[in-house]
C-alpha positions, 0 to 999 in steps of 0.5 A: 500500500506504500505506507510506513510504520512510524514510531510516534512515542518511543518512551511510552510503555508499550511504544506507540506506532502508526501506519502512515506515509512517512513523508507526510508525517515529517511534513506535519511535524515540521509544520507543528514545530513552526507554529509553536515557534511563532507562538513563543514569546520573544523577549526584547531587552531595552537599555537606559543609561544614566550618569551618577549626577543625572538631572531631574529633566533628563531623569523624567525623560528617560522614565517616560521612555522606560514606561513606554518600553514596559507598556510594549512588553519589553524588559528594561535594563537601567544602569548608571555608568561611572566614568573615571573618578565618579565611581566614588559616587556609588551611593548616588547611583544606587539612590537614583536606581532605587528611585527609578524602581519606585517610580516604575513599580506600578508598571514593572517588577524588579528582577534584580536589585542594583548590583555593581558590575565593573563601572556599571550599576545595573537594575533589571525590570520586567513588565507586570502581567495585566490582571485578568 
């Protein structure tokens, strides 16, 4: 009849087999995997950079951008970049990032608290899921 014996589930006890056209089976399997890939959510990471002495206007401007990114469903990585001797103002950078976190608390949840990595102090946000 031109059909093949195809093993569907080898881990089951007993293994499950089906008599079908093998090429058609492979085509359907690829089609299913392609659909699953399309349904998978893609995470986009946006970065926002501050200096240790960022002024209020610049801060508010970057806050609005972060709010837009979170509403789109993107993750946000905010960091304070310390140049030269400005590394002495670590506390200022941490205060700035914690203020940023408190301003975004209605839209985002904090993934990680401010951590110093080299010359950057980094904090991560992910968007909150809307209540159903």
